[in-house]
Wavefront OBJ file of the C-alpha trace (Angstrom):
o trace
v 177.502 164.515 75.515
v 178.642 168.242 75.210
v 178.332 168.529 71.497
v 174.545 167.368 71.918
v 173.556 169.626 74.716
v 175.062 172.651 72.758
v 173.283 171.721 69.412
v 170.080 171.655 71.540
v 170.930 175.198 73.173
v 171.243 176.311 69.607
v 167.772 175.347 68.857
v 167.948 172.151 66.925
v 165.527 169.368 67.531
v 167.294 166.555 65.193
v 171.110 165.674 64.892
v 173.220 162.908 63.480
v 176.249 161.735 65.660
v 178.739 159.445 63.603
v 180.831 157.123 65.742
v 182.865 154.025 64.559
v 181.612 150.635 65.598
v 182.975 149.828 69.232
v 183.069 153.577 70.507
v 179.950 153.551 72.456
v 176.851 154.764 70.277
v 174.242 153.153 72.389
v 175.728 154.432 75.666
v 175.817 157.872 74.130
v 172.154 157.962 73.442
v 171.404 156.484 76.773
v 173.320 158.908 78.635
v 171.680 161.852 76.532
v 168.346 160.654 77.256
v 168.967 160.903 81.025
v 170.649 164.250 80.234
v 167.508 165.623 79.005
v 165.616 163.769 81.672
v 163.198 162.197 78.743
v 160.169 160.633 80.234
v 159.630 158.199 77.182
v 162.213 157.061 74.965
v 161.861 155.622 71.653
v 164.856 153.373 70.569
v 164.353 152.057 66.589
v 166.457 149.717 64.707
v 165.902 147.182 62.059
v 167.601 143.870 63.628
v 166.291 142.324 66.789
v 169.813 141.896 68.266
v 170.396 145.457 67.919
v 167.427 146.118 70.086
v 168.332 143.908 72.880
v 171.741 145.165 73.097
v 170.429 148.676 73.552
v 167.851 147.673 75.936
v 170.721 146.147 78.041
v 172.872 149.272 77.615
v 169.960 151.821 78.337
v 168.979 149.696 81.612
v 172.536 150.072 82.765
v 172.194 154.177 82.910
v 168.146 154.326 83.632
v 167.694 151.070 85.748
v 164.409 152.425 87.058
v 162.652 152.805 83.653
v 159.849 150.321 82.711
v 161.162 148.806 79.470
v 158.975 147.585 76.226
v 159.239 146.064 73.270
v 157.308 146.710 69.828
v 158.239 144.187 67.387
v 156.295 141.538 65.371
v 156.158 139.146 68.683
v 155.490 141.547 71.058
v 153.583 145.191 71.202
v 154.226 146.754 74.348
v 152.800 150.775 74.673
v 152.811 151.778 78.037
v 156.568 151.861 78.847
v 159.324 154.678 79.547
v 161.818 152.987 77.204
v 160.291 151.501 73.996
v 162.608 149.467 71.829
v 160.948 149.024 68.366
v 161.586 147.378 65.083
v 161.207 149.817 62.158
v 159.668 146.893 59.902
v 156.628 146.828 62.669
v 156.433 150.555 64.094
v 157.125 151.868 60.266
v 153.825 151.098 59.239
v 150.886 153.339 59.539
v 148.336 150.929 61.506
v 151.067 150.892 64.196
v 152.168 154.318 63.978
v 148.535 155.603 64.663
v 148.552 154.088 67.958
v 150.915 156.810 69.318
v 150.592 160.503 69.057
v 153.320 162.761 67.481
v 154.389 164.127 70.546
v 154.039 160.743 72.789
v 158.051 160.084 72.817
v 160.372 163.061 74.260
v 163.632 161.473 72.967
v 163.957 159.032 69.919
v 167.005 157.231 68.870
v 167.319 155.804 65.527
v 170.102 153.469 65.083
v 172.019 152.618 62.048
v 170.611 155.552 60.530
v 172.165 155.120 57.278
v 169.184 152.890 56.464
v 166.707 156.028 57.105
v 166.327 156.589 53.379
v 163.739 153.669 53.423
v 160.149 154.263 53.498
v 159.504 152.546 56.460
v 161.829 155.134 58.342
v 160.455 157.867 56.298
v 156.805 157.203 57.796
v 158.173 156.901 61.411
v 160.619 160.267 60.990
v 157.468 162.068 59.389
v 154.988 161.047 62.185
v 156.805 161.685 65.327
v 157.632 165.213 66.674
v 159.897 164.472 69.639
v 161.894 167.219 72.094
v 164.954 165.686 70.390
v 165.650 162.767 67.645
v 169.001 161.473 67.465
v 170.452 159.718 64.587
v 173.376 157.276 65.018
v 175.380 155.407 62.569
v 179.384 154.489 61.938
v 178.767 154.027 58.121
v 177.001 157.679 57.055
v 178.047 157.443 53.356
v 175.403 155.187 51.441
v 176.324 153.579 48.013
v 173.046 154.772 46.351
v 173.941 158.334 47.153
v 170.930 158.891 49.498
v 171.854 162.243 51.642
v 171.105 160.751 55.309
v 171.998 163.959 56.814
v 169.257 165.824 55.302
v 166.786 163.757 57.427
v 168.278 165.415 60.449
v 167.929 168.752 59.107
v 171.728 168.863 57.903
v 172.569 168.774 61.491
v 176.097 166.588 62.048
v 176.551 166.955 65.778
v 179.683 164.874 66.180
v 182.066 162.685 64.127
v 184.679 160.389 64.958
v 185.612 157.577 62.607
v 187.745 154.462 62.877
v 191.007 156.066 62.293
v 190.092 158.571 65.024
v 189.405 155.654 67.630
v 192.423 153.871 66.484
v 194.630 157.093 67.075
v 192.704 157.606 70.492
v 193.580 154.326 71.650
v 189.826 153.418 71.869
v 189.723 150.837 68.944
v 192.554 148.280 68.161
v 194.893 148.805 65.278
v 194.859 146.517 62.337
v 196.659 145.760 59.048
v 194.489 145.102 55.890
v 195.533 143.180 52.941
v 193.327 143.153 49.691
v 193.565 140.064 48.100
v 192.736 139.881 44.151
v 189.750 137.230 43.571
v 190.413 135.711 40.000
v 187.940 133.269 40.378
v 184.584 135.481 40.469
v 183.409 137.820 37.286
v 181.032 140.033 39.396
v 179.691 141.746 36.336
v 177.779 138.571 35.300
v 175.817 138.349 38.839
v 172.495 139.964 39.029
v 172.053 143.284 41.062
v 168.904 143.590 42.852
v 167.420 145.713 45.367
v 170.955 147.502 46.174
v 173.105 144.055 46.288
v 174.061 141.239 44.493
v 171.409 138.216 44.084
v 172.272 136.097 47.257
v 171.672 132.824 45.372
v 173.662 133.616 42.601
v 176.507 135.044 44.340
v 176.798 132.104 46.859
v 176.989 129.649 43.592
v 179.748 131.918 42.411
v 181.724 131.954 45.707
v 181.430 128.552 47.012
v 183.820 126.731 44.583
v 186.501 124.482 45.423
v 189.144 126.594 43.171
v 188.073 129.714 44.986
v 188.137 127.986 48.756
v 191.602 126.837 47.723
v 192.872 130.188 47.212
v 191.309 131.565 50.304
v 192.964 128.635 52.325
v 196.395 129.649 50.684
v 196.106 132.912 51.726
v 195.058 132.095 55.113
v 198.057 130.091 55.727
v 200.232 132.888 54.817
v 198.666 135.418 56.822
v 196.861 133.788 59.775
v 197.833 134.131 63.376
v 196.014 132.267 66.183
v 192.296 132.800 65.488
v 190.443 133.977 62.526
v 186.963 135.286 61.990
v 185.650 134.678 58.158
v 182.864 136.744 57.038
v 180.980 134.928 54.244
v 178.068 135.942 51.699
v 175.477 133.607 52.843
v 174.747 130.743 55.132
v 175.447 128.373 52.393
v 178.726 129.833 51.591
v 179.823 129.757 55.320
v 178.817 126.318 55.565
v 180.498 125.201 52.441
v 183.931 127.261 53.561
v 183.828 125.649 57.059
v 183.533 122.314 55.523
v 186.272 122.725 52.900
v 188.643 124.145 55.963
v 187.475 120.696 57.775
v 188.738 118.738 54.925
v 192.150 120.246 55.357
v 192.271 119.420 59.003
v 191.789 122.826 60.243
v 189.238 123.177 63.239
v 186.227 125.202 61.639
v 182.772 125.944 62.427
v 180.077 127.794 60.617
v 177.819 130.054 62.686
v 174.736 131.773 61.837
l 1 2 3 4 5 6 7 8 9 10 11 12 13 14 15 16 17 18 19 20 21 22 23 24 25 26 27 28 29 30 31 32 33 34 35 36 37 38 39 40 41 42 43 44 45 46 47 48 49 50 51 52 53 54 55 56 57 58 59 60 61 62 63 64 65 66 67 68 69 70 71 72 73 74 75 76 77 78 79 80 81 82 83 84 85 86 87 88 89 90 91 92 93 94 95 96 97 98 99 100 101 102 103 104 105 106 107 108 109 110 111 112 113 114 115 116 117 118 119 120 121 122 123 124 125 126 127 128 129 130 131 132 133 134 135 136 137 138 139 140 141 142 143 144 145 146 147 148 149 150 151 152 153 154 155 156 157 158 159 160 161 162 163 164 165 166 167 168 169 170 171 172 173 174 175 176 177 178 179 180 181 182 183 184 185 186 187 188 189 190 191 192 193 194 195 196 197 198 199 200 201 202 203 204 205 206 207 208 209 210 211 212 213 214 215 216 217 218 219 220 221 222 223 224 225 226 227 228 229 230 231 232 233 234 235 236 237 238 239 240 241 242 243 244 245 246 247 248 249 250 251 252
């Protein structure tokens, strides 16, 4: 809050805040919007669950504001707090419904995605009093410089290890386990990621599942959350663990 207020006093109209997941990025944005007494706020994200969570956080701080949504299903325009999907609002036909200065305060969550065309159009269209970019992961694998999109103004940064050292986040132990089953060099790379179907085919195999089971048996404690590459991969792993007598569920 202090850093954001200070950056505006120095004349900045854009800024990037980097905070590790769980350190309160959305609440920070809501408090800052209240700090400048913004009349109209736009919160932009690329996933509906982020928008719903943000809406709840903002209403906790600004309970008297009128809330609207701008997504593929719902297109509210006359609201104090507008929570918008970039896939929808980022199209020229929708942007043209709003004047450049319609919003006093704009928040772009997951700002590391802002190099994409839909974000670029949105950033170029609006001219708010202040634009806040939020991210936990500012370093993109494709080398895009997202800080440039905030006029190279890094307002504040606290990473995962800062959060742990300050007792805001839980400490953890990390193990890197060698995967001899998959030759990733032969999986096609498309649009900045592995081909999902080809990747799932390589990952959802009995020998690899047995390897995961062995490592899990050595390191597991009371409960385990396992991230998988796709729904099919998650279903396969849950079914395999069930056949080994381990209570498991695939959630997606």
